Each structure stands twice: as structure tokens, then as C-alpha cells.
N, C-alpha and C positions, 0 to 999 in steps of 0.2 A: 226396536232396542228397548229393553226394560232396564231402568235404573232403579234398583231396590235400595232404599235407605233403611237400615235396620236401627230402629229406635228402642232397642232393648234396654230397659232401665237398669238391669244388673251389670251392664258392661261399660258404664260411664265412669270416668275418673277425671277430675279437674276439668279442663276445657276440651276434653276429647270429643264430646258430642258436637260442639260448635264446628270442629274441624271435619267431622263426618258430614255435617250439613253442607259446609262449603265445598267439600269434595264432590258430593252428589250433585250440587248445583253446577259446579264447574264441568263435570262430565255431561250433564244434561244440556248445558248451554253449548258446549262444543258440538254436540249432535244437532241441536236446533240451528246453530249457525251454518251448518252444512245442509240444511233442509232435510234432515233425516227424521223420519217418524219415530218418536220415542214416547215412552210412558214413564212417569215417576210414580213408584208405588212405595208407600211408607209403612213400615211395620211398627206402627204406634198403636195405641189403644183405639184410635179412631180409624186407622188404616185408610187414609185418603189416597187417591190416585188422580193424576191429571195427565192428559195426553198433550204432547208438545210437538209441533211440526215446524215452527219457525220462531223467530225472535219477536213476533208480534204479540197479540193479546194472550195467546195460550202460554207463552213464556212468562208473562206477567202473572198469570194464574198459578203457574208452578212456583214462581218466587213467593207468592202469597202462602202457598202450602209450606214451603221451606221456612219462611219467616215464622210461621205459627207452630211448627212441629216441636213437640216436647219428647224427651226420652222417657216415655211412659209405656212402652210396649212390654207385654208379659207373655205373648205367644211366640213360638219360634219363627224366625224369618223364612224357614223352608216352607211353611204353610202358604206363603204367597206364590211359590213356584208349584206347589202341589194342587192348588185349587184350579180345576179345569176351566172354570168360568172367569178366573181372574185375569187381568190384563198382562201380568208378568208371565203367566204360564204359557201364553201364546207367542211370546217374543222369539225371534230368531236369534237374537243376541241378548245376553244378560250381563249386567254389571252389578255386583253387589258391593255396597259400601257398608262395612260393619266393623265392630270391635270384637266380635265373638263368632268364630266359625265352629259350629257344632259338627259332630260326626254325620248327622242326618243331612245338614246343609252341604257339607263337603261331598257326600255321596250323590246327592241330587245334581250338584254342579259337575261332578265328574261324569255322571250319566249324560248330561247335556253335551259336555265336551266330546265324549266318545261318539255321540250321535251326530257330530259335525256342527253343532251350534257354537257360536262364539260365546265364550265365557271368560269373564275377568273379575277379579276381586280387588277392591281397595280396602286393605285391612288397616284400621287405625289402632296403633299400639297404645291402648288406654293407660296401662301402667306407667308409661313414660310421661304422661301428663300429670301424674301424681308423684313423680320422683321415686317410683318403685322400679325394681329391675324387671326386665322383660324375661318371660320364660319361653322356652321353646314351644312352638305351636305345631304339633305334629300334623294337624289337618291342613295347615298351609303348605307343608312339605308334600303332603299327599296330593294336593291340588296342583302344585308345580310339577310333580312327577307325571301327572296326567295331561300336562300341556296347558293348564289354565294359567293365564297371565295373572300374577299377583304383585300388587304394589303395596309396600309397607310404608305407612306414614307415622313418624314419631314426632314428639313435641319438638318444635323448632325447624322441622323440615319445610321446604318450599313445596306447596302443592303442585305448582307448575312443573318443577323439576321431577318430582316423584311420579306424578300422574302422566307426564310426558313420556316416561319410560315404558308404560304399559304397552302401547302399540308395538314398540321395538321388540319387547319380550314375546308378544304374540306372534310376530313374524318369525322369530327364531324357532318357534315350535310348529311352524307350518301353518 
């Protein structure tokens, strides 16, 4: 399972990035608590990654990465999935935590979903963290139409409530 945290500097508003980090950490922790092998890959300038298999020492290493991450990414998150040698490209299941879904990222995720891989997206509505109206995100609709589970997190939402809905949505799509 690859948990990709998109640290795109252009998609941050208010405290939205802190919520992205908490969402990625929550998802990663849930997998580690069930002893599922996972990798955290961060799309920041440094592009750190850490493998997590339990809530022991490797979880603490992941917490260190999450605590230190800054929203300073300038390259598209889709590159983490496209690199054949990257840990995220080899995952059977992919969870992307982002505030920006580009057409290229949506295309790659739809391809993975159509190939039978588990794909889900936690989209952080960054404008809501700056009291700006949310605009329609056609790529999110495209992902949902392809059977990708999408959780939308807005300012004031409970991560537990919103992220807990993702597995139910995935079951609904087969």
C-alpha cells in the first residue's frame, strides 16, 4: 500500500497542509495497526519515503518524516507513480492525499483502477481553509466515475468521519 502525500506548494491555503499531513498519517497508521506493509512517499522537494509494517520503530520513522515535511514540492505528484524504481509505483494499492488533482494524476489513477489495483484519493479542499468558495473539480468526478474512492475533506470536517467513509465507497464500486 502506497500512501502518497502531495506537498505541492501551489495548492496550500490556510491550514490545509496540516490537514493533509494528518490525513496521510491517519491512513498510514491504520494500515500499520493491521500489520499491512505500506510505504509513505512524500512529493516534497526532498521526496522522502519510509516503509511501515507495524506500529514499532518504522512507524516512529514515518512520524518523523510527517513532522518534518514542508509544502515545498514543485514537481507533479504523478511522477511518484510513474517512476518504475519508486516505491509507490510498485504498490498494489494506492492512496493519494492531495489538494490538487491534475489531469495527468487522474489519468494514472484511473489506469491503476482499471487494472484492478486499489486506488483512493483523500482530496483536501484547500480553498475552504481560506474562506474561499470551492469550485467544481472535474478530475474528482472523473475518478469517482472510474470507481476510485474519493474522500473530500473541508475545513472543520472530522478526519475520522470523512476518511472512515472511503472503504464503504470502495465496496460500493466493487
